[in-house]
C-alpha positions as CSV (number, residue, x, y, z in Angstrom):
1,M,20.3,10.2,-3.0
2,A,16.5,10.7,-2.8
3,G,13.7,10.7,-0.3
4,H,13.4,11.7,3.4
5,S,13.3,9.4,6.4
6,K,11.8,6.6,4.3
7,W,12.9,3.9,6.7
8,A,11.5,5.7,9.8
9,N,8.2,6.1,8.0
10,I,8.0,2.4,7.0
11,Q,8.7,1.3,10.6
12,H,6.1,3.7,11.9
13,R,3.5,2.5,9.4
14,K,4.2,-1.1,10.5
15,G,3.9,-0.3,14.1
16,R,0.5,1.4,13.5
17,Q,-0.5,-1.8,11.5
18,D,0.5,-4.1,14.3
19,A,-1.6,-2.0,16.8
20,K,-4.7,-2.5,14.6
21,R,-4.2,-6.2,13.7
22,G,-7.9,-7.1,13.8
23,K,-8.7,-4.5,11.2
24,V,-5.6,-5.4,9.2
25,F,-6.9,-9.0,9.0
26,T,-10.2,-7.9,7.7
27,K,-8.5,-5.8,4.9
28,L,-6.3,-8.7,4.0
29,I,-9.3,-11.1,3.7
30,K,-11.2,-8.6,1.5
31,E,-8.2,-8.1,-0.8
32,I,-7.7,-11.9,-1.1
33,T,-11.5,-12.4,-1.9
34,V,-11.4,-9.7,-4.6
35,A,-8.2,-10.9,-6.1
36,A,-9.5,-14.4,-6.3
37,K,-12.8,-13.2,-7.8
38,M,-11.0,-11.1,-10.5
39,G,-8.2,-13.5,-11.5
40,G,-9.1,-17.0,-10.1
41,G,-7.8,-19.1,-7.3
42,D,-4.5,-20.2,-8.9
43,I,-1.6,-18.1,-7.5
44,T,0.7,-19.1,-10.3
45,A,-1.7,-17.4,-12.8
46,N,-2.9,-14.6,-10.5
47,P,-0.1,-12.2,-9.3
48,R,-2.5,-10.1,-7.4
49,L,-3.8,-13.1,-5.4
50,R,-0.2,-14.3,-4.8
51,M,0.9,-10.9,-3.5
52,A,-2.2,-10.6,-1.3
53,I,-1.5,-14.0,0.2
54,E,2.1,-13.2,0.9
55,K,1.0,-10.0,2.7
56,A,-1.5,-12.0,4.7
57,K,1.2,-14.6,5.7
58,G,3.4,-11.7,6.7
59,Q,0.8,-10.5,9.1
60,S,0.2,-14.1,10.4
61,L,-3.3,-14.3,9.0
62,P,-4.4,-18.0,9.8
63,K,-4.3,-20.3,6.7
64,D,-8.1,-21.2,7.2
65,N,-9.0,-17.5,6.8
66,I,-6.9,-17.3,3.6
67,D,-8.4,-20.5,2.1
68,N,-11.9,-19.4,2.9
69,A,-11.3,-15.9,1.4
70,I,-10.1,-17.6,-1.9
71,K,-13.2,-19.9,-1.9
72,R,-15.5,-16.9,-1.4
73,G,-13.8,-15.1,-4.3
74,T,-14.1,-18.1,-6.6
75,G,-17.7,-18.7,-5.7
76,Q,-17.1,-21.9,-3.7
77,L,-18.5,-20.2,-0.5
78,E,-21.0,-17.5,-0.3
79,G,-19.7,-14.0,0.4
80,V,-20.1,-10.3,0.0
81,N,-19.8,-8.7,-3.4
82,Y,-17.1,-6.0,-3.1
83,E,-16.4,-3.2,-5.5
84,E,-13.1,-1.4,-6.0
85,I,-13.4,2.4,-5.8
86,R,-10.8,5.2,-5.5
87,Y,-11.3,8.6,-3.9
88,E,-9.0,11.6,-4.2
89,G,-8.6,14.7,-2.1
90,Y,-6.4,17.1,-0.3
91,G,-5.0,17.1,3.2
92,I,-3.3,19.8,5.3
93,N,-1.6,22.5,3.2
94,G,-3.0,20.9,0.1
95,A,-1.1,17.6,0.3
96,A,-2.5,15.1,-2.2
97,V,-4.3,12.0,-0.8
98,M,-5.5,9.0,-2.6
99,V,-7.8,6.4,-0.9
100,D,-8.4,3.0,-2.3
101,C,-11.5,1.2,-1.0
102,L,-13.3,-2.2,-1.3
103,T,-16.9,-1.7,-0.5
104,D,-20.3,-3.4,-0.8
105,N,-22.1,0.0,-0.4
106,K,-20.7,3.0,-2.3
107,V,-23.1,5.5,-0.7
108,R,-21.9,4.6,2.8
109,T,-18.2,4.6,1.8
110,V,-18.2,8.0,0.0
111,A,-20.1,9.7,3.0
112,E,-17.5,8.2,5.5
113,V,-14.5,9.2,3.4
114,R,-15.9,12.7,2.8
115,H,-16.6,13.1,6.5
116,A,-13.1,12.0,7.5
117,F,-11.5,14.5,5.2
118,A,-13.8,17.4,6.4
119,K,-13.4,16.6,10.1
120,H,-9.6,16.6,9.9
121,G,-8.9,19.7,7.8
122,G,-9.0,18.2,4.3
123,N,-11.5,18.0,1.4
124,M,-12.6,15.5,-1.2
125,G,-11.5,16.2,-4.7
126,T,-13.0,15.2,-8.1
127,D,-11.8,12.0,-10.0
128,G,-8.3,12.8,-11.5
129,S,-7.7,15.8,-9.3
130,V,-4.5,14.3,-7.7
131,A,-4.0,11.0,-9.5
132,F,-1.5,12.7,-11.9
133,L,0.7,13.3,-8.9
134,F,1.3,9.5,-8.4
135,T,2.8,6.7,-10.4
136,H,1.4,3.1,-10.3
137,C,4.4,0.9,-9.6
138,G,6.0,-1.8,-7.6
139,Q,8.1,-0.7,-4.7
140,M,10.5,-2.4,-2.3
141,I,12.4,-0.9,0.6
142,F,15.6,-2.5,1.9
143,A,17.1,-1.8,5.2
144,P,20.0,0.7,5.7
145,G,23.3,-1.2,5.4
146,T,22.2,-3.3,2.4
147,D,25.0,-3.8,-0.2
148,E,23.9,-1.1,-2.6
149,A,26.1,-2.2,-5.6
150,R,25.0,-5.8,-5.4
151,L,21.4,-5.0,-4.9
152,M,21.5,-2.6,-7.8
153,D,23.1,-5.2,-10.3
154,A,20.6,-7.8,-9.1
155,A,17.6,-5.4,-9.4
156,I,18.5,-4.2,-12.9
157,E,19.1,-7.7,-14.0
158,A,15.8,-8.8,-12.7
159,G,14.0,-6.0,-14.6
160,A,13.6,-3.1,-12.1
161,N,13.0,0.4,-13.4
162,D,15.1,2.1,-10.8
163,V,17.1,1.8,-7.6
164,L,17.2,4.8,-5.3
165,T,19.2,5.4,-2.2
166,N,17.3,7.4,0.5
167,D,18.8,10.0,2.8
168,D,18.4,7.6,5.7
169,G,20.5,4.9,3.9
170,S,17.5,2.6,3.0
171,I,17.4,1.5,-0.6
172,E,14.3,1.6,-2.7
173,V,13.7,-0.6,-5.8
174,V,11.0,0.5,-8.2
175,T,9.5,-1.9,-10.7
176,P,6.7,-1.9,-13.4
177,P,3.5,-3.0,-11.5
178,N,3.1,-6.2,-13.4
179,D,6.7,-7.2,-12.9
180,F,6.8,-6.7,-9.1
181,A,6.4,-10.4,-8.2
182,Q,9.1,-11.7,-10.5
183,V,11.5,-8.9,-9.5
184,K,10.9,-9.7,-5.8
185,D,11.4,-13.3,-6.4
186,A,14.7,-12.7,-8.2
187,L,16.0,-10.4,-5.5
188,E,15.1,-12.9,-2.7
189,K,16.8,-15.7,-4.6
190,A,20.0,-13.3,-4.7
191,G,19.8,-12.9,-0.9
192,F,17.9,-9.6,-0.7
193,T,14.6,-9.7,1.3
194,P,12.8,-6.3,1.4
195,E,11.4,-4.9,4.6
196,F,8.4,-3.6,2.7
197,G,7.2,-4.6,-0.7
198,D,4.0,-3.8,-2.6
199,V,2.4,-2.4,-5.7
200,I,1.5,1.1,-4.8
201,M,0.6,4.6,-6.0
202,K,4.0,6.3,-5.5
203,P,4.0,10.1,-5.2
204,E,6.2,11.9,-7.9
205,N,7.2,14.5,-5.3
206,E,7.0,14.4,-1.6
207,V,6.5,17.3,0.8
208,E,8.0,17.0,4.4
209,F,5.6,17.8,7.3
210,T,6.8,18.7,10.7
211,G,5.4,20.0,14.0
212,E,1.7,20.8,14.2
213,D,1.1,20.2,10.6
214,A,2.5,16.7,10.8
215,I,0.3,15.9,13.8
216,K,-2.8,17.2,11.9
217,M,-1.9,15.3,8.8
218,Q,-1.4,12.1,10.7
219,K,-4.8,12.4,12.3
220,L,-6.4,12.7,8.9
221,L,-4.5,9.6,7.6
222,D,-5.3,7.6,10.7
223,A,-9.1,8.6,10.3
224,L,-9.1,7.4,6.7
225,E,-7.2,4.2,7.4
226,A,-9.6,3.4,10.3
227,L,-12.6,3.2,8.0
228,D,-13.7,-0.4,7.4
229,D,-14.0,0.1,3.6
230,V,-10.6,1.7,3.2
231,Q,-7.7,-0.7,2.0
232,E,-4.9,1.8,1.3
233,V,-4.1,5.4,1.7
234,Y,-1.4,7.2,-0.4
235,T,-0.2,10.7,0.2
236,T,2.5,13.2,-1.0
237,A,3.1,14.1,2.7
238,V,6.1,12.7,4.4
239,L,5.7,13.0,8.2
240,E,8.7,13.4,10.3
241,E,8.8,11.9,13.8
């Protein structure tokens, strides 16, 4: 057994995303654009683009928006030139935080990220200050009640690195980042559809936050996620409801 209330945290995160759908759309469009620019517009040859499009469809992003984002990335339409950048820092009680951004203005972005950290009790760190606390990997979360034995067999056969059963009964499948799409395909063909799936920075160890500390940490994470240039925020903190 591993993890805390993984399922509750996933549901909470999805609820917050649904409440900010307009901002979620903007982030999805930027990710599709950058993925297409870096790897081309063919999803069969560009796993990052394929995953970005799947996420966009899962959030009901209109097809025209997806198509136009791909065209901007491949140069068929004019668009903004985004740069990927990652910031690292510390939240409440020294919890590690990683912030992935896509920006057309690094000066603006670093100022906004630094301000969000400082305003909500955290502070920016230097490059590499917390990166060692995370592992780049694919992660899928399956609902409590999923047939663990069957899922484990299918996942290992498909090339997953690990299968973990969390305290709340949800099951987590971890893959190499480059194998995420093919493992996810294999599991879906075997009848297992994840509630959440993405290539992430997974914390090696998590720290549970409760009470006032959890509220303060949530405010910091919300402030970072609300920034226009921020795509993803990862943390070692697990916030209990």
